[in-house]
C-alpha positions in Angstrom: 4.9 34.9 13.2 7.4 31.8 13.6 7.3 32.1 17.4 3.5 31.8 17.3 3.7 28.7 15.0 6.3 27.1 17.4 4.0 27.8 20.3 0.9 26.4 18.6 2.6 23.3 17.6 4.0 22.8 21.1 0.6 23.1 22.5 -0.9 20.8 20.1 1.7 18.0 20.8 1.3 18.5 24.6 -2.5 17.9 24.4 -2.2 14.8 22.4 -3.9 12.6 24.9 -6.5 14.8 26.6 -9.1 12.8 25.0 -9.1 9.4 23.2 -10.6 10.8 20.0 -8.8 14.0 19.6 -7.4 14.6 16.2 -3.6 15.7 16.7 -3.5 17.2 13.1 -6.8 17.8 11.1 -6.9 17.3 7.2 -6.0 21.0 6.4 -3.3 21.4 9.0 0.3 21.5 7.9 2.7 19.9 10.6 6.3 21.1 10.3 8.5 19.6 7.5 10.4 17.4 9.7 7.5 15.6 11.3 5.9 15.3 7.9 8.9 13.4 6.8 8.8 11.1 9.7 4.8 10.7 9.5 5.2 10.0 5.7 8.0 7.3 6.5 5.6 5.7 8.8 2.8 5.4 6.3 5.4 4.0 3.8 6.6 1.4 6.0 3.1 0.2 7.1 2.2 -0.3 3.3 5.5 -1.7 2.3 4.5 -5.3 3.3 1.6 -5.5 0.9 3.6 -3.6 -1.8 6.4 -6.1 -1.7 4.0 -9.1 -1.6 2.3 -7.8 -4.7 5.6 -6.9 -6.4 7.0 -10.5 -5.8 4.0 -12.2 -7.1 4.1 -10.1 -10.3 7.6 -10.6 -10.6 7.2 -14.4 -10.2 4.5 -14.2 -13.0 6.6 -12.3 -15.5 9.5 -14.6 -15.0 11.8 -12.0 -13.3 15.1 -12.9 -11.9 16.4 -11.8 -8.4 17.7 -8.5 -9.7 14.9 -7.6 -11.8 12.4 -7.9 -8.8 14.0 -4.9 -7.3 13.5 -3.0 -10.5 9.9 -4.1 -10.5 9.3 -3.0 -6.9 10.8 0.4 -7.9 8.5 0.9 -10.9 5.5 0.1 -8.6 6.8 2.4 -5.8 7.2 5.3 -8.4 3.5 4.8 -9.6 2.3 4.7 -5.9 4.2 8.1 -5.3 2.6 9.6 -8.3 -1.1 8.5 -7.4 -0.5 9.4 -3.6 0.5 13.0 -4.5 -2.0 13.6 -7.0 -4.9 12.1 -4.9 -4.0 14.4 -2.0 -3.5 17.4 -4.2 -6.2 17.3 -6.7 -8.5 14.3 -6.2 -10.5 13.9 -2.9 -8.1 15.9 -1.0 -8.4 13.5 1.7 -5.3 11.9 3.5 -5.2 8.7 1.3 -2.1 6.4 0.5 -2.3 4.8 -2.8 -0.7 1.3 -2.9 -0.4 -1.4 -5.4 -3.7 -3.2 -6.2 -3.7 -6.9 -5.0 -7.1 -7.4 -6.5 -5.3 -7.4 -9.9 -3.1 -10.3 -9.0 -5.6 -12.9 -10.3 -5.9 -11.2 -13.5 -2.1 -11.0 -14.0 -1.8 -14.7 -12.9 -4.4 -15.8 -15.2 -3.0 -13.7 -18.3 0.7 -14.8 -17.6 -0.5 -18.6 -17.5 -1.5 -18.5 -21.2 0.8 -20.5 -23.5 2.5 -17.7 -25.0 3.4 -16.1 -21.6 4.6 -19.3 -19.8 8.1 -19.0 -18.3 9.7 -21.7 -20.5 12.6 -19.3 -21.6 13.2 -17.8 -18.1 16.2 -20.1 -17.3 18.0 -18.7 -20.3 17.1 -15.1 -19.8 19.9 -12.9 -19.7 20.4 -10.7 -16.4 18.3 -7.7 -16.0 19.9 -4.2 -16.4 19.1 -1.0 -14.6 20.6 1.5 -17.0 23.2 3.1 -14.9 26.6 4.1 -16.3 28.2 0.6 -16.0 25.3 -1.3 -17.4 24.2 -2.1 -20.9 21.1 0.0 -22.1 17.8 -2.0 -22.2 17.0 -0.2 -25.6 20.1 -1.8 -27.2 18.6 -5.3 -26.9 16.8 -6.7 -30.1 13.5 -8.3 -29.8 15.3 -11.8 -29.7 17.7 -10.8 -27.1 15.4 -9.3 -24.6 14.9 -11.0 -21.3 11.4 -12.7 -21.2 10.3 -10.7 -18.2 10.7 -7.4 -20.2 8.3 -8.6 -22.8 5.8 -9.6 -20.3 6.1 -6.4 -18.4 5.3 -4.4 -21.7 2.1 -6.4 -21.9 1.1 -5.5 -18.4 1.9 -2.0 -19.0 -0.5 -1.9 -21.8 -3.3 -3.5 -19.9 -3.0 -1.2 -17.0 -3.1 2.0 -19.4 -6.2 0.9 -21.3 -8.0 0.3 -17.9 -6.9 3.5 -16.5 -8.2 5.3 -19.6 -11.7 3.8 -18.9 -11.1 4.8 -15.4 -10.7 8.5 -16.1 -13.7 8.4 -18.4 -16.0 6.9 -15.7 -14.9 9.7 -13.3 -15.1 12.6 -15.7 -18.6 11.5 -16.8 -20.0 11.5 -13.2 -21.0 7.8 -13.2 -19.7 7.3 -9.6 -21.7 10.3 -8.5 -24.8 8.6 -9.9 -24.0 5.4 -8.1 -23.8 7.1 -4.8 -27.5 7.6 -4.4 -27.8 3.7 -4.0 -24.9 3.5 -1.4 -26.0 4.1 2.3 -24.5 2.9 5.7 -26.0 -0.5 5.3 -23.8 -0.7 2.2 -20.8 1.0 3.7 -20.2 -1.3 6.6 -19.6 -4.6 4.6 -17.6 -2.5 2.0 -15.1 -1.1 4.5 -15.1 -4.3 6.7 -14.3 -6.6 3.9 -11.5 -4.3 2.7 -9.8 -5.5 5.8 -11.0 -9.1 6.0 -10.3 -9.5 2.3 -6.5 -9.4 3.0 -6.4 -12.2 5.5 -4.7 -14.3 2.9 -1.9 -11.8 2.4 -1.6 -11.5 6.3 -1.5 -15.1 6.9 1.1 -15.6 4.0 3.6 -13.3 5.6 2.7 -14.0 9.4 2.7 -17.7 9.2 6.3 -18.0 8.4 6.9 -17.2 12.2 3.8 -16.4 14.3 5.7 -15.6 17.2 7.6 -12.6 15.7 4.3 -11.6 13.9 2.3 -11.4 17.4 5.4 -9.8 18.9 5.1 -6.9 16.3 1.4 -6.6 17.1 2.1 -6.5 20.8 4.7 -3.8 20.5 2.3 -1.6 18.3 -0.3 -1.9 21.1 2.2 -1.1 23.8 3.6 1.8 22.2 0.3 3.5 21.2 -2.0 2.6 24.0 0.1 2.1 27.0 3.1 4.2 27.0 1.8 6.6 24.3 0.5 9.0 26.8 4.2 9.3 28.2 6.0 12.4 26.7 9.8 12.2 25.9 11.9 15.1 26.8 13.8 16.6 23.8 16.0 19.7 23.6 14.2 22.4 21.6 15.0 26.0 20.7 12.9 29.2 19.9 13.8 32.8 19.7 12.0 33.8 22.9 12.9 30.8 25.2 16.2 30.0 23.6 17.2 26.3 24.5 14.7 24.5 26.6 13.3 21.1 27.1 9.9 20.2 25.3 7.6 17.2 25.4 7.3 15.0 22.5 4.6 12.0 22.3 7.1 9.8 20.2 5.2 6.5 21.1 1.7 7.9 20.4 2.8 9.4 16.8 5.2 6.7 15.7 4.1 3.4 17.1 4.3 1.3 13.9 7.7 2.7 12.9 9.2 2.0 16.5 7.6 -1.5 16.5 8.9 -2.3 13.1 12.5 -1.1 14.1 12.4 -3.0 17.6 11.3 -6.3 16.0 13.6 -5.9 13.0 16.6 -5.4 15.3 15.7 -8.3 17.4 15.7 -10.5 14.1 19.0 -9.1 13.4 20.4 -10.1 16.7 18.9 -13.7 16.2 20.4 -13.7 13.0 23.9 -12.6 14.0 24.0 -15.0 16.9 23.4 -18.0 14.5 20.0 -19.0 16.3 18.1 -19.1 13.3 18.0 -22.0 10.7 19.8 -21.4 7.4 17.8 -23.8 5.2 14.8 -22.2 3.2 12.6 -25.1 3.9 13.0 -24.7 7.7 10.4 -23.1 9.7 11.9 -19.7 11.1 14.2 -19.2 8.2 12.3 -15.9 7.0 12.9 -14.3 10.2 16.5 -13.9 9.0 17.5 -10.5 8.2 19.7 -11.8 5.3 17.1 -14.0 3.6 16.6 -11.6 0.7 20.4 -9.9 1.0 21.2 -10.9 -2.6 18.9 -8.4 -4.0 20.4 -5.7 -1.8 24.0 -6.6 -2.8 23.2 -6.8 -6.6 21.0 -3.6 -6.9 22.7 -0.5 -8.1 22.6 2.7 -6.3 20.3 4.7 -8.7 17.4 3.8 -11.1 15.5 6.1 -13.1 12.2 5.1 -14.5 10.8 6.9 -17.6 8.3 6.5 -20.3 9.3 4.0 -23.0 12.2 2.4 -20.9 10.9 -1.0 -22.2 9.8 -0.1 -25.5 6.0 0.5 -26.6 3.6 -1.2 -24.3 1.5 -3.9 -25.9 -2.2 -5.0 -25.5 -4.2 -8.0 -26.0 -7.9 -8.7 -25.8 -7.6 -11.1 -22.9 -5.4 -8.7 -20.8 -7.5 -5.6 -21.5 -10.6 -7.4 -20.6 -9.4 -8.7 -17.3 -7.9 -5.3 -16.5 -11.1 -3.4 -17.2 -13.1 -5.8 -14.8 -10.5 -5.4 -12.1 -10.8 -1.8 -12.4 -14.6 -1.7 -12.0 -14.0 -3.6 -8.9 -11.6 -1.0 -7.7 -14.1 1.8 -8.2 -16.5 0.1 -5.9 -13.7 -0.4 -3.4 -12.8 3.3 -3.6 -16.2 4.4 -2.7 -15.8 2.7 0.6 -12.3 3.7 1.2 -13.2 7.4 0.6 -16.1 7.2 3.2 -13.9 5.3 5.5 -11.2 7.9 5.6 -13.7 10.7 5.9 -15.2 9.1 8.9 -11.7 8.4 10.3 -10.7 12.1 10.0 -14.1 13.5 11.3 -15.2 15.1 8.1 -18.5 14.6 6.3 -18.7 12.2 3.3 -17.3 13.6 0.2 -20.1 15.0 -2.2 -20.5 13.4 -5.5 -18.2 15.8 -7.5 -15.3 14.9 -5.2 -16.0 11.1 -5.6 -15.9 11.7 -9.4 -12.8 14.0 -9.1 -10.9 11.3 -7.0 -11.9 8.4 -9.5 -10.6 10.4 -12.5 -7.5 11.4 -10.7 -6.7 8.0 -9.8 -7.3 6.6 -13.3 -4.9 9.4 -14.6 -2.2 8.5 -12.0 -2.4 4.8 -13.0 -2.1 5.9 -16.8 1.0 7.8 -15.7 2.2 4.9 -13.6 1.8 2.3 -16.5 3.7 4.6 -18.7 6.7 4.7 -16.2 6.8 1.0 -16.2 4.3 -0.2 -13.4 2.6 -3.5 -14.3 -0.2 -3.0 -11.8 -2.6 -0.2 -10.8 -3.0 1.6 -7.4 -5.8 1.7 -4.8 -6.3 3.3 -1.6 -4.6 1.2 1.3 -6.8 0.1 4.2 -3.8 -0.4 6.4 -3.0 3.3 6.2 -6.5 4.1 7.3 -5.9 2.2 10.1 -2.6 3.9 10.9 -4.4 7.3 10.7 -7.1 6.2 12.9 -4.5 5.0 15.6 -2.2 8.1 15.5 -4.9 10.8 14.9 -2.6 12.4 12.3 -5.0 13.2 9.6 -3.2 15.9 7.7 -3.1 15.4 3.7 0.3 17.3 3.7 1.7 14.1 5.5 0.5 11.9 2.6 2.0 14.4 0.0 5.4 13.9 1.8 4.9 10.2 1.7 4.2 10.3 -1.9 7.5 12.2 -2.1 9.3 9.7 -0.4 8.0 7.0 -2.5 9.4 8.7 -5.5 12.8 9.2 -3.9 13.0 5.7 -2.6 12.1 4.4 -6.1 15.0 6.3 -7.6 17.5 5.3 -5.0 17.2 1.5 -6.0 19.2 0.3 -2.7 16.3 1.6 -0.6 13.6 -0.8 -2.2 16.1 -3.6 -2.1 16.7 -2.8 1.7 13.0 -2.8 2.4 12.7 -6.3 0.9 15.0 -7.4 3.6 12.5 -6.7 6.3 11.5 -10.1 7.7 8.1 -11.4 6.4 6.5 -11.9 9.8 7.4 -8.5 10.9 5.4 -7.1 7.9 2.6 -9.7 8.6 2.2 -8.4 12.1 2.1 -4.7 11.2 -0.3 -5.6 8.5 -2.5 -7.6 10.9 -2.9 -4.5 13.3 -3.4 -2.1 10.6 -6.3 -4.1 9.0 -7.9 -4.8 12.4 -8.1 -1.0 12.9 -9.8 -0.6 9.4 -12.3 -3.4 10.1 -13.2 -1.4 13.4 -13.8 1.8 11.5 -16.2 -0.2 9.3 -18.1 -1.6 12.1 -18.6 1.9 13.6 -21.1 2.5 11.0 -23.3 0.1 12.6 -24.3 2.9 15.0 -26.2 4.5 12.1 -28.2 1.4 11.2 -31.4 0.2 12.9 -30.3 -3.4 13.8 -33.5 -4.2 15.5 -35.2 -4.5 12.0 -34.8 -8.1 10.9 -34.5 -6.8 7.3 -31.2 -4.9 8.1 -30.0 -8.0 9.9 -30.4 -10.2 6.9 -28.9 -7.9 4.5 -25.7 -7.1 6.7 -25.1 -10.7 7.5 -25.4 -11.7 4.0 -23.3 -9.0 2.7 -20.4 -10.0 5.1 -20.7 -13.7 4.8 -21.7 -14.3 1.2 -18.7 -12.6 -0.4 -16.1 -14.6 2.0 -18.0 -17.9 1.0 -17.8 -17.0 -2.8 -14.4 -16.2 -2.6 -13.4 -19.5 -0.7 -15.4 -21.5 -3.2 -13.6 -20.0 -6.2 -10.2 -20.6 -4.7 -11.0 -24.4 -4.0 -12.7 -24.8 -7.4 -10.6 -22.8 -9.9 -11.9 -25.0 -12.9 -15.5 -24.8 -12.1 -16.2 -21.5 -14.0 -14.7 -21.9 -17.6 -14.4 -18.7 -19.5 -12.4 -19.9 -22.3 -9.3 -18.0 -23.7 -9.7 -14.6 -25.5 
């Protein structure tokens, strides 16, 4: 039986590029565990740029110091791991990677800007601790001695848990299934496309620190995936019937983003080591340096274990819970588009209404657990990982289960999140750019199901794409135009 599995796997890999749209692994396929590990690692590296960006913004909002930023990132990664595993096993059962929700950032920033949460005492905060054998326990602090970021983190934990409970209720009572009857292809196109276009600020914030390196990352992904991806790499293999032999493995086709990231990261390391790059943070090109965030790597402990109640009992406020619940409703609308996008990418029919309801309920339950374990922000399906699936044609949900397991492992080994923070920002920006470009193209594919000769459809589609971008830009430029007061 093992020999048959080996021959099937080899035949599958050798036929990777027979047709452009061939799925190498379907949703229910189970690749070998070693391939699942590497495929899962690729998903993690594709998503880590956005995750780190969200983590840094949240850390800044709660007045966290440099060492505490690693702990916040570990908590978020742990929550993402829980959500990814549960969604793949019990939710929609599609290959969906759950990452930190950047749409919740405005709510967090607005909440933390209130008078009682301003970072006035951050400068006198005592250093954060990680709870290993050489550190003092967090639980030993009195209320007056606690670092300011811990008190703020408890507030965000409580808001996430309250909104997640409502998330679960909406899923269990079938509200999403009722909404689906009003959502057709004309709705799906702008929903999916705007998932990609909505991240242009994040992409620009990372890539603009050095556009040359960012575009080099994009070029390397395209080069590996579409130009040399059809060439097989000879690898030594072994089976009981053939003993030792040379097999063909399409390394560049299956791991284009990991290879591109490693190559450009190595180039940045060489430029840093040779002293070519500036040493001042205010200089253009400084954030290409691989040692720009080295302090967090040095100060982080080896292990860190999240657990419920680590920071005390989560707190809640009317302002925080109201904002979190509004953001949660927006997430549910986005989830509908994500579920349909992934189903389209993996060549599966759109999920039935009960699968949508189950996916929403499981996501809410996962975020409830994540908040209990210390995450200050909920999770959502990541569009860049949809783009990765579209590019590599590896659609197995088992790969995402392994990716979730890697997230849990990396969250516990605190040195790994600190190391990932050392990846230069422009490299992450380039990887995110090509990923979201693939997602936008998937959304536009649904245009083939719409009669665009009808002026009505043209008007609806154009307004659906342009109006949200205009509204978002206006709100950003006029933050004081809409006054809601303070709850």
